[in-house]
N, C-alpha and C positions, 0 to 999 in steps of 0.2 A: 397459258405455258410462259414462262419468263418471258418480256418483251425482250431484254439481251439478247438472248438464243434466237429468239425469234431473227432479228436482223441479225446475227451472225450467221445462220442455215440460210435466211435470203442473198447474202452476201455471198455465200459461197456456190448456191444457184447462180446464181448472175456470171460467177469466173469461169465457173464450169461452162456454161453457157457460149460465152464470152471465148473462150480457150477453143473450144470450136473451130473458130475462124482466123483463131493463128497460129502460126507456128515457129518453130524450134525455139527460141530461148523466151519468148512472150507465150508460151503456155506453161512458163514456171512460174509462177508468184510468186516468191520467194526472191527470184532474181529481181522479178518487177518491182519490188519495194525498194531493194537495194539501189537500183539503179532511180527511180524515183527520187529518194534522199539523198542522193549524190549528187544530181539533177540539180536539185533547189541549196543545197550546200555548197557545191563549187559556184552558182551563181551570183551567190553570197558570198562568198570570199573575194571574188574577185570586184565587188562591190566596193567591200572592206580595205582592197589593198588600194584602191585610190583614196576612201576618204580619211584609212587615218592620216595618212602624211598628210592631207589637207586639213583635217582637224588639228594639228599643229601650227599648219602657216596661217590658218584664218583667223584659229581661236588664243594660239599661243606666239603669234608671230616668232615662231623657229626661224632660223637661222642656218644655213645650207649645213655646217658642221653637225648643226644637233638631226638634220633632214638624212647624213649619211649617216650618222650612229644609231635611227631609227631604220633605216636597211640593213643596217650593220645587225641590229638584235632580229632579226627575221631567217637572217646567214646562220649564225653563231648554234646557235641548236643543233642544228643539223648538224654539224663538224661537230662538237661535243660529244652529242647525246647518239648519232645515226647509228652506230656497231654494236653498244651499248641495248640500242632500242631491239637491233633486230635480236637479238639473243634474247634478248625478255618475248618477246611477241611467241618466239618458236618455242618458249616452253608453256604456254599458255593459249586457251581457245581465242580465235580473232576477235570472237564478236566482240564480246564484253568488252575486249581492251580498245575496240572501234567506238562505243558506245559510251563509255569516261570518256575517252580523249573529245568527244562533239558534247558532251555535257561541261566536261572543261572548257572547252571553246567559246559556249555556248555563256557562260559564268563569268569569264574573263573577258569578254566584247562586251558582254550585257553592264559591265561595272561602268562602260565609259560614257555613254548615255547617263545612267545616274549622276554620275560625279561629275557630270556637266550640270544636270539640272540643279545639285545643290552649290555649284560654284567653288568644287572643289576638285574642278582636273589642271593637274600636271604636266610637263614633258615628263618627269619621273615617271608616271604612273603611266602616259602611253608606252616607254619603253620596257615597263617592265611587263605591261599586256601582249608586246609583239614578243616579246620572250615567250613567257608562257602558252600561248596562242602556236608559235613557230615549235616550241617542246612538246606540245600532244600532237602539233601535225606529224611529228615526227616517226611518233610511235603509230598515229594510224596510217601513214604513207608507208611504212613497213607492212603494217597488217593488213592493207584492203586489198594490192594484189595477191595475196597468200591467202587469202578468203574465196577469192575470187572462183578457186578449182574447188570448192566443198560444193559449191549452190552449183554447177555447171560439170556435166559431160567432155571429159578432152575435146573430143571435136565438135563441140560448142563454143568450147572458150574465145577462142576470132570471130567469131557472131557475138559475144558477150562485150567487148573490147570494142569493136566496132559502136556496137549500142552506145555504148558510153562514153566513147569519143565523139561522135554527134552530138550528144546532147552536152557534153562540154564544148564542143565547136560555136553552139545556140550561144553559151552562156554568155561566149568570150563575143563575140560578135553584140551582145547584148548587155554583158553585162558593164563596160567602162563607160557607154552612153547612160543607163540607168544612174550607174555612182555618181554622175557629174547631175543629170535632175536632180535625183533626192535630194544630194548634197545643196545645191544650190536653194530645193523647195522648201525640206524640211530641218538644214542643218547637216554638219559631215557628223557629230554624236547619233542623231537617230539613224543616218544610214549603216551609223555601224553596229546599232541593237536592230536592222535587218538583218545585217548580215548571220549575229547571233539566234535570233529566229530559226534559219534557215537551219541552224544548227541541234536545235531542238527538235525540228523537222527530222534529220537526219536520224540522231539516235530513237526518235518514236518509229521510221521504218524499218531498222535494225530491229529495234524489240520484239515486232514483229512477225519478223521472220520465223517457221518454224520448224525448219531443217538442220533436225541436231549435225552439230560441228563432230568429226573427228577430233580426236586430241593428237598435236603435233609431234607428242612421244612414240606417236607406233612408231614398226619399224619399218623400215625401207622397203622388206619384203611387201611385207600387209599393204604398203599404201600401194607399192606397184601390184598388188592383187587388187584391189580396190580401183586402182584409174583404169583394167580392165575389163571392169564391171562381177568381179568374184566374187567381192565382198559389200552386202549393203552396209551404210555411211553411220544407223546405227547401230550397227551389231556390235554387241560388248568384248573388251577387248579381254584377249588371252592372260592368265595371272603373269605371264614372263613380261608383257607388257608393261601391266599397272607395278611389276617390282619393281623397273626399272628406277633406279635414281639420276637425277639431276647433274651432269657433272658441271664444274668451276664455267663461273661465267667468260671468264678468259678461255678456256681453252676453247667451252664455244663457239667465240666470235671468231678465233684463233680458222672452226672450224667451217664455218658461212665463209673466212676471206676465201680458206684454200680452194671451197668450192667453187668462187667467185671467179678468182685468177689460177686458178690453178685449171682449170676444165678449158679446153681452148675457142669452145664455143660463146659462153658465158665472157670468157674473158677479150674476146672478139668485140663482141658487145658493149660491155661494158668501158672497153676502151674506145670503142667508134663515138659513144655519149660523151665520153671524157672529153673525147676533140672537138665536138661537134657544140659541147659546151661552152670549152674555151673560146673557138672564132666567132661563136653568138654573143661572149661577154664582151669579146672586141670592140663588136658592132654596135655592141648597147649600147657601149661607152662616146660613139662619134656620131652613132647616124642622124639622131637629133637633129646636131651642129653640124653635121653633112648638109644635112635637109633642109635647114632653116635660114645658114648662114651663107652657103655656098650655089645650092639651089634656089636658093629664095622662093619657098615652097610656102604657100599660107597654110596657119594651123591648121585650119576645118579641112584642107585639104589633106595633111600629114593623118589625121584620124580616117578619112575615107579611106585612104592607102593603106593602114594598118586595117581594116577591116574587113576589105577583102580576101586579109589573111585567113581570120574566120571563115569568111563562108565557104573558100576554096577548101577548108580544112572539112568542116561541112559535108562538103562533097566526096573526099577523099573518105572519110568515113564511111557514103551513103557507097563507095565503090571496091571498100574494101575486101570484102567476101566474095564479091565477082572474079577481081584480077586475080583471088587466092586459088579461086577453084579454078581459072581458065589456063595461067603459068605455074601456079605451085608455089608452095610458100618459101624453097630456097632461091629460084628465080626471083620474086617480088621480093626478097627482106633486099638484096643484091641490086636489083635494076630501082627501087626506088627510090632507094639514099640516093645512087647517083643522079637519078634527073633529080631530086633535091637539093643537091651540092650544085651542079650544073646552074639551077636558077639563080642562086646565089650571086653568081660574076653578073649581072644585070646590075646590083645595088651600086658599083665603084664606076661602073662605066656609063651610070646614068648619068648625063647631062644634055647640052644644046639647049634650043628650044625649051620653055617651059611645058609645052605640050609633051614632045619627049622625053626628057627625065620622069613625068609623073606615068604615063606608061610604062615606062623602062622599071621604075621601083613597084608599079601594082601586077607589072609583068612576074618580077621574081615572089610576089606573091603565091602564082599560080604553084610554086615546087612546095606548098607546105599543104595541097593534098597528095600529093608522093609522101611527104614525110609522116602525116597521118596513115598510111598505109603502110611503113615502114615499121611506124610505131606501133600500132597495132600488133604487127605481122611479130613483133620483135616480143614483144610481152606475151602473147601468147604462146611462141615456141617456149621461152622462158618458163612459162607455167604448167607448159607440158610436160617441159625432159628435165623438168627441176626437181627432187622429191616432196612434197611438200612442208616437210617438218623442217627443211633448209632457205625456205622461200621467205620467211622473214629476213634472214641477216643476208639471203643472197643481193634484197632490193633495199636493205639500208647501205651494202656496202658501194652500189651502186649511186647511193643517193649521197652519201659523201665523196666520193670520188666526182660527181656534180659539181659539188657544195666546192670543195676543191678547184676543179676546174674555171669555177662561176670566179673566185676571188683572184685568181692567177688572171684571168680575161681581164676582169677589170682595172689592176694593177697597172698588166703589158698596155691594155689600151692608151689608159689614160698616157700614159711613158708614149709608148708610141704614138699618138695624136699630136701631142707636143711638138716629136721631134721629125719626125716624115711629114705629116701634114696627115688629113681625114680621109683622103681620099685611096693614098696610098696605104694608110690602114686598113682600111678596108679591102685593098685587093686582098692584103696580107691574110687579113681573118679569112677568104673565099677561099686564098691558097691552105690554110693550116684545114679547113672543115669539107676540102678536096679529100684530104687524106683517109678522110673516115669511111669512107667506103670501098678502100683499099684493103683496109683490115679485115672487114663484111667477107669482100671476093675471096682472100685469102685464108676463111678459114675454113668451118667445117661446112657452114651454112648453105655453100653452092651443093651440098649433096643432100641436103633439107627435102621430105618429098614434100 
């Protein structure tokens, strides 16, 4: 018998034996492949997020204006391409889009250590890499949440999102520290090369998925029947669907915007995310200065405080399923966001003795557990209620709204920080973010079961 065939047969038998002791999503090998690939790649992304600007500073002696330009290169493609990416993703099967994006990101990032080895690394090269990686990420981020419902039934989406969020939280705790260690031990370009390898791992795990993916061009009626389990995922499409002609790209973008902003629940969720992002960007501008200059917290202690957020996010991911079963989707969507935003007010009130300031700032990170539960819930709600052929455009609209809010928050934070001071700016940010749960409370979310 062929050796390769024997190994494959043995692997399938091992998986079947192991799956007897597993439950829910973990009995689905294709989801497991997706989860492994994304867990590895998000770890690499965090490494590169630190290593790319470090390469600019340590190797190319970049100035503050150049670092700002490098940061802008990671945001601009999302605003320029976001809506078009969503429309394109909704025309195609999502898995090939994700594989191409992973391979493209691996090649772009892999060019950095190669250029450094040849002595030809320039700042312009880093900017081009940042633009390419960000542009490909726009397509991946539009396709990824739209692809997950094709691997899991509706009643397991929350569990799947919880598992992915938990692994992302673990990566957040470890990624930044590992990035610094890799950069110090192996240089920044090598650390970026590690990120390139993680995208190769992601592409390989996506390529190993065997479950066929339905065409996003299926009609809404067919998709609704499929969601109810009436149609097998690999079933051949009807001639009417096959004969469906793609509409103009701009009309498709407009359709996605109408779904995102015309329906009460998605509109509330996107509005809430935009407000939260606006306030969060305000905080990002002044928080480090507030902690270092006004509270005189040592940099090492700042890192420990931020690490608490990753740990509590992981706890929230583990508790999400239990909380949803205990209190229901609508209640948790509203309550978790209120709790998270209440904890935000611990940031501007931090002060007094050093120990008290540290306790308050670390205590604020406890709100990340509640926000993780909220994020898992709202993602699962959108995946379960929005037709699959519109999900790419919905998430593209959401990402564009978040990008606009980020830029507005950064500009407003810089202006307010200089005019009214750091602490008052933090109070303004916390007050803005408190408006986010108001939108959710007034939306149809309260009626979700």
